[in-house]
C-alpha positions, 0 to 999 in steps of 0.5 A: 079520810087519810086517816082511816086509809092508813088504819085501814091498810095497818089492819090488812097488813096484820090480818094478812101477817096473822094468814101468812105466818099460818100457812107452814110450807114456805113455798105456799105462804110466799105464794099467798104473800105475792097474791095478798101483798105483792100485785098491788101496785100494778093497778093503782098506778096504771091508767084509766084505759089500762086498769079498763083492760087488766079488768075485762081481763083478769082471769086470764091475766090471773092465769098467765102470773099464777104460772110466773109468779109461782114458777120460781118456787117450783123450781126452789122445791125441785131438788133439794141437792140442786137448791140448797147443796150443802156447804154451797149455799153461800155461793161456789167461792165463799170465804177466802179460800175455794180456789177464788181470783181478785182482781190485780189493784195498786196504788199508784200514786198518791198525796194529801187529796186524794189516791189514784190505783192502777184500774182507774179508780179515784179517792177524794181523801179531804173528808177522810177521819179515824174511829174506833179501830176495825177488831171484831170476832166471827163464830165458825160456820156450823159451830156457833155454840161451840168454838170459841170465835176467832179474833179478825181484823181485815175486812171479811166483806163489803155493804153496799148501801144508799143514802136516801138523801135529799136529790137535785136532777141531775141536770147541767142548770142545778150543779151548783145546788147538786154541789151544796148537796153533796158537800153537806152529805160528806160533812153529814156522813163524816161527822156520823162515821155513815160508811166507808165510802160514799159515791156521789151523784157523778161518780166521784168515790169520797173516802170517810172513814178509813178501812183500819177502822169501822163505820157505823153503817150496818149494826149488828146485821148478819151474814155469812160464808162457808167459813165464818158468821158474822155478826157485827157488820159494822166492824166485820165489812167495810159500808159503801154507799151511794148519793141517790134515793130509793124509790118511795114504796119500793127498794128499788134505786137509781144509779149513774153510769158513773156510779157504776163506773165508781162502784165497780173499780172501788170494788175491784180494789177493796178486792184485791186489797183485802182478799174480799170474797165475792160473796162477801159483796152483798145489799144492806136489805140483804144483811139487816136484821132488826135484834127485837123482833128477829126479823131480816129485811129492817132496810130496804136500801138495795132490795132491788137491782143492785148492779150486781153484773154490771160491777162484775160480781154474781148475784147474791140475791139467790142467796138463802138469808144467812139470818133465817137459817142460822138464827130462826130470824122471821120476815116481814110480809110487807117486805116482800110487796117492796122487793123484787122477785130475786130477793124474796127468792132468797127469804124462801131459800133461807127459810127452806134451809132452816126446815131441813136443818130442823129436819136433820136434828130431829126437831120441830121446825117452832123448837128448831128455831127456838133454838137459833134463836136462842144462839143468837140473842146470847152472840149479840149480847157478847157482841154487844160488850165487844163493841163498846167504843173505847174510852180513847174513841170516847173522848175525842167524840165528847172534843169534836162534838164541844168543839 
């Protein structure tokens, strides 16, 4: 029975995807997806009495939902200048220019075990390790096919992750189990060089990979600011992960007040130390891509509910997804079902920006998209070559695995 249900779900998803791909207008496409895919869970999860109420009043509710769901899409089409203002699409303070101000945070004291910073941040150093040096290339915005890439070493941004590890309840009686799980997680993250920082369940900040080096946290993800397009975020951006777990079937994760505070003071320190723009502080779900099928949203962590406001950042969910309008990426229909309205609004804006650029170039959208895809594959081949670990690093890893 379960196999038949799963097979039916896969078939339904394919049919919905086939139908959605044939809707040219991005607004109409997202309306169709939200109607076909995105509104199932409330009815499925409701109690019997709630389901009866919804069934008996379905036409009234449908009218309200149609207006509510269509409103963001309608707003998104009411004026190109207001929605997608040329160079401002990535945010008012994108890149390192634009008069952006940065927090003023300095190192207060340190020893072999920890660092203390002026804003109250304490960084634990027990698990910190080295990796491949952080050297990477960035491509001038609008000239990805023309100008030679710029060589950079300082981190250009921050990518926020979740660990997706098995969790114990955050309760006093679980303290010993929580310590064991946290210690095992840190050992694993250290071995894999997964992130630069990990924030545990108690809000403690652990440095894993040193900021001078790359970490294996985002692969060939894509982001852009006013100045540059970035393709290899392993090397270009810092990876910060929160020990939590995304809810099943959704891009939502829970964080504790202690973790939110840790995210805030850690972000302040990193932005102060490396002059990282607010617009380049983004979630893994926003930047991840699948190079094999050229779709965005390859990973779902922090696809919704990232506490941007609580940690003192603008809501970057509203940004047109750069992979879509710079490299022609599409997205899987199922992505709409696991993300919040704020996230899919970025998909809508990314698609609309790509179509506007196609119109400006005089090419049909499909033809223009193919040209963008070729641009990405060309850059990706170069990035892969540059990202190969050095012989020195390979030797160190071999010794570690043998030891």
